[in-house]
C-alpha positions in Angstrom: 68.6 185.9 -79.9 65.6 183.8 -81.2 64.2 183.6 -77.7 64.0 187.4 -77.3 61.8 187.7 -80.4 59.8 184.5 -79.7 57.5 186.2 -77.1 53.8 186.3 -78.0 52.1 189.5 -78.8 50.1 190.5 -75.7 47.9 193.5 -76.5 47.3 196.3 -79.0 46.1 199.8 -77.9 44.6 200.6 -81.2 41.9 203.3 -80.7 43.6 205.9 -82.8 42.2 206.5 -86.3 45.5 208.0 -87.6 49.2 207.5 -87.0 50.5 208.0 -83.5 53.0 210.8 -83.4 53.9 211.1 -79.7 53.6 209.2 -76.4 54.0 210.2 -72.8 54.2 208.1 -69.6 53.4 209.4 -66.1 56.3 209.6 -63.7 54.0 209.4 -60.7 52.5 206.0 -61.4 52.8 203.1 -63.7 49.2 203.1 -65.0 48.7 206.4 -66.8 49.9 206.9 -70.4 48.8 209.4 -73.1 49.2 209.2 -76.9 48.5 211.6 -79.7 48.0 211.2 -83.4 48.3 213.0 -86.7 44.6 214.0 -86.6 45.1 215.9 -83.3 43.4 213.3 -81.1 44.8 212.7 -77.6 43.9 209.5 -75.8 44.4 209.0 -72.1 45.1 205.3 -71.4 44.7 203.0 -68.4 47.4 200.4 -68.9 46.1 197.8 -66.4 42.7 197.8 -68.0 44.3 198.0 -71.5 41.7 200.5 -72.6 41.3 204.2 -73.5 39.7 206.3 -70.7 39.4 209.6 -72.6 39.4 210.5 -76.3 40.1 214.2 -76.7 39.9 216.3 -79.9 42.8 218.4 -78.6 44.2 220.0 -81.8 43.1 220.7 -85.4 46.1 219.0 -87.1 49.1 217.1 -85.9 49.7 216.8 -82.2 53.4 217.4 -81.8 54.1 217.2 -78.0 52.8 215.6 -74.9 54.1 215.8 -71.3 52.8 214.9 -67.9 53.2 217.6 -65.2 55.2 216.8 -62.2 52.3 215.0 -60.7 53.2 213.5 -57.3 51.7 210.3 -56.2 49.7 212.1 -53.4 48.4 214.9 -55.6 44.7 215.2 -56.1 44.8 215.8 -59.8 46.7 214.7 -62.9 47.8 217.4 -65.2 49.2 217.0 -68.7 50.2 219.3 -71.6 49.7 219.0 -75.4 51.0 221.0 -78.3 50.0 220.9 -81.9 50.3 222.4 -85.4 47.4 224.7 -84.7 49.9 226.8 -82.6 48.1 225.9 -79.3 49.5 224.7 -76.0 46.7 223.1 -74.0 46.8 222.2 -70.3 44.5 219.3 -69.4 43.2 218.3 -66.0 42.1 214.6 -65.4 39.6 215.7 -62.8 38.0 218.2 -65.2 37.9 215.5 -67.9 36.1 213.2 -65.5 33.5 215.9 -64.6 32.9 216.8 -68.3 32.5 213.1 -69.1 29.9 212.5 -66.3 28.0 215.6 -67.4 27.9 214.6 -71.1 27.0 211.0 -70.2 24.0 212.3 -68.2 22.9 214.5 -71.1 23.3 211.5 -73.5 25.8 213.2 -75.8 28.7 211.3 -77.4 29.5 208.7 -80.1 28.8 205.0 -79.7 32.1 203.2 -80.5 32.7 199.7 -81.7 32.4 198.2 -78.2 29.0 199.9 -77.5 30.5 202.3 -75.0 30.0 206.1 -75.0 32.9 208.1 -76.4 32.9 211.8 -75.9 35.6 213.8 -77.6 34.9 217.5 -77.2 36.6 218.2 -73.9 37.6 221.7 -72.8 41.2 222.2 -71.6 42.0 223.7 -68.2 44.0 226.4 -70.0 44.9 227.1 -73.6 47.7 229.3 -75.0 48.1 230.5 -78.6 51.6 231.0 -80.0 52.5 233.1 -83.0 54.6 230.2 -84.4 54.3 226.5 -84.5 55.1 224.6 -81.3 57.0 221.4 -81.9 57.4 219.8 -78.5 56.9 220.3 -74.8 58.2 219.1 -71.5 57.6 219.6 -67.8 60.1 220.4 -65.0 60.8 217.6 -62.4 61.0 220.0 -59.5 58.9 223.1 -60.4 55.4 223.7 -61.7 56.6 225.0 -65.1 56.7 223.6 -68.6 58.8 224.4 -71.6 57.9 224.4 -75.3 60.1 224.6 -78.4 59.5 225.5 -82.0 61.1 227.1 -85.1 61.3 230.6 -83.5 62.7 231.5 -80.1 
């Protein structure tokens, strides 16, 4: 048992400024992961590079749910869904995030982070839906292009 816990600590993905509330891993590849925190920030991670690719101010308060869509390995775009305490369900496109980042970088907008790299946080979702009640979680179907959410009211 001592050998199991004797492994050295390898890396810390610590770009969040508040507590992490939810994680999601892509089923299509081993490199994409997203995390969300209590301040509504969603971070898209590249695991091989061990760095955050996109910081997104997705929700006003807690981010409660994250899910990757049924992205196939040959698909041209990566889609993921986030839900939060602001009663929003947001659908995000990785291609759209890349385009917005390039545009903002050319215009010189953004925040300089600790490592002197540009961090832009005000991305626009591909689609956004407003619920009457709080949405606690979300998930995506393996076979169809649909997602499901849950909350306190059906």
